C-alpha positions in Angstrom: 45.4 15.9 9.5 43.8 16.3 6.1 42.0 13.3 4.8 43.0 12.6 1.2 41.1 10.5 -1.2 42.3 9.2 -4.6 40.5 9.5 -7.9 41.7 7.2 -10.6 40.5 8.3 -14.1 40.3 4.9 -15.9 37.4 5.5 -18.3 39.2 5.6 -21.6 38.3 3.3 -24.4 40.6 0.7 -25.9 40.6 1.5 -29.6 44.3 0.7 -29.7 44.2 -2.2 -27.1 41.5 -4.6 -28.2 39.6 -3.6 -25.1 39.4 -0.8 -22.5 42.6 0.7 -21.4 41.8 -0.3 -17.8 42.3 -3.9 -18.8 45.6 -3.5 -20.5 48.1 -6.0 -19.0 50.6 -4.7 -16.5 52.9 -7.2 -14.8 50.7 -9.9 -13.3 47.6 -7.7 -13.2 45.8 -5.1 -15.2 46.6 -1.4 -15.5 43.7 -0.3 -13.3 44.5 -2.9 -10.6 48.1 -1.7 -10.6 47.1 1.9 -10.2 44.8 1.0 -7.3 47.6 -1.0 -5.6 50.2 1.8 -6.1 47.8 4.5 -4.7 45.6 2.9 -2.0 48.3 2.5 0.8 48.8 6.3 0.9 45.3 7.7 0.9 42.0 7.5 2.8 40.0 5.7 0.1 40.1 5.2 -3.6 37.5 6.0 -6.3 37.9 4.5 -9.7 36.0 6.2 -12.6 35.3 3.7 -15.3 33.6 4.3 -18.7 34.3 2.2 -21.7 33.1 -1.4 -21.2 32.7 -0.8 -17.5 30.8 -4.0 -16.8 33.6 -6.0 -18.5 36.2 -4.2 -16.4 34.3 -4.9 -13.2 33.9 -8.6 -14.1 37.6 -8.9 -15.0 39.4 -7.1 -12.1 39.7 -7.1 -8.4 39.7 -3.5 -7.2 39.7 -4.3 -3.5 37.9 -1.8 -1.4 37.9 0.9 -4.1 34.6 2.6 -4.9 33.7 2.4 -8.5 31.7 5.1 -10.3 30.8 4.9 -14.0 31.0 7.9 -16.4 28.5 7.4 -19.2 30.0 10.3 -21.0 33.6 9.0 -21.0 34.0 9.7 -24.7 34.1 13.4 -23.8 37.5 12.9 -22.3 39.2 12.8 -18.9 37.7 16.1 -17.7 34.2 14.5 -17.8 35.5 11.7 -15.6 37.1 14.2 -13.3 33.7 15.9 -12.9 31.9 12.6 -12.1 34.5 11.7 -9.5 34.6 15.1 -7.8 30.8 15.3 -7.8 30.7 12.0 -5.8 33.4 13.2 -3.4 31.7 16.6 -2.9 28.4 14.9 -1.9 30.3 12.3 0.2 32.1 15.0 2.2 34.6 12.7 3.9 37.9 13.9 2.4 39.6 17.3 2.4 41.6 16.9 -0.8 41.9 14.4 -3.7 44.9 12.8 -5.4 44.0 12.8 -9.1 45.6 9.8 -11.0 45.5 9.5 -14.7 44.7 6.0 -15.8 47.1 6.1 -18.8 50.3 6.3 -16.7 51.2 2.8 -15.6 54.7 3.8 -14.5 53.3 5.8 -11.6 55.6 5.1 -8.7 54.2 4.4 -5.2 57.1 6.5 -3.7 56.0 9.5 -5.7 52.4 9.1 -4.6 53.6 9.0 -1.0 55.8 12.1 -1.4 53.0 14.2 -3.0 50.4 13.2 -0.4 52.7 13.9 2.5 53.8 17.2 1.0 50.2 18.3 0.8 49.6 17.2 4.4 52.6 19.2 5.5 51.8 22.4 3.5 48.1 22.2 2.8 48.8 23.8 -0.6 45.7 24.1 -2.8 47.5 22.1 -5.5 50.5 19.8 -4.8 52.3 18.1 -7.7 55.6 16.4 -8.6 58.2 18.4 -10.5 60.0 15.7 -12.5 63.2 16.4 -14.4 62.3 19.0 -17.0 58.5 19.0 -16.4 55.7 19.1 -13.9 53.4 16.0 -14.0 51.0 13.9 -12.0 49.6 12.8 -9.8 48.4 16.0 -8.2 46.6 16.7 -5.0 43.7 19.2 -5.3 42.2 20.7 -2.1 38.5 20.7 -1.7 38.2 24.5 -2.1 39.2 24.2 -5.8 36.9 21.3 -6.7 34.1 23.7 -8.0 36.7 25.3 -10.4 37.8 21.8 -11.5 34.2 20.7 -12.1 33.7 23.8 -14.1 36.6 23.2 -16.5 35.7 23.1 -20.2 35.7 19.6 -21.6 39.0 20.2 -23.5 40.7 21.7 -20.5 42.7 19.8 -17.8 43.8 20.4 -14.3 47.0 21.6 -15.8 45.0 24.7 -17.0 44.4 25.6 -13.3 48.1 25.2 -12.5 49.1 27.5 -15.4 46.4 30.1 -14.7 47.1 30.2 -10.9 50.7 29.4 -10.0 50.1 31.0 -6.6 47.9 28.0 -5.7 50.5 25.5 -6.6 53.4 23.9 -4.7 55.6 21.1 -5.9 57.8 18.2 -4.8 61.1 17.6 -6.7 61.3 14.1 -8.2 64.7 13.2 -9.7 63.4 11.1 -12.6 61.5 11.4 -15.8 57.8 11.7 -15.6 55.8 8.5 -16.3 54.9 7.9 -19.9 51.3 8.2 -21.2 50.2 4.9 -22.8 47.9 5.3 -25.8 48.7 2.1 -27.8 50.0 -1.4 -27.5 53.4 -0.2 -28.8 53.5 2.3 -25.9 52.6 -0.3 -23.4 55.2 -2.8 -24.7 57.8 0.0 -24.5 57.3 0.7 -20.8 56.0 -2.7 -19.5 57.9 -4.2 -16.6 60.4 -6.8 -17.5 60.4 -10.2 -15.8 
């Protein structure tokens, strides 16, 4: 069975949050802690890529057994963090595929993570992703053979560019719900935050 790691891209700054996005509150924890908790039960190890105020994030969170890598060029965007994470995984050599999780999607559902991971294990598709109502989204599993292409993406590109350019590499899992919102401000966060 394929070993699948997770790569949580949580390096973004917090211009709209009074601090790094990773430390934005989510329920009783922080956004990055929540994403680790949602992802870790379904994979064979988690790597968290931090950037903005990384030392503050590390001092303020409990990321359990997750490995942390710091992207000093986080301001270049999420593709720079993807490169840092994939470089570590390539050298490590312990997983066959990686689940890429965007750090700005707190509504990520653990059931969706499980479905995408299990679908990849069943099909071994080069790219496996959820097809939500009306749109594809994340998280997506990317097989090791595509990591060099992902590392080579231009800074302004995303993994979505690989999906669009090579539909023959891609398979999908139907998810009967809307995709998780991206959070870029405190207003976004308040709109999607869990209610007690």
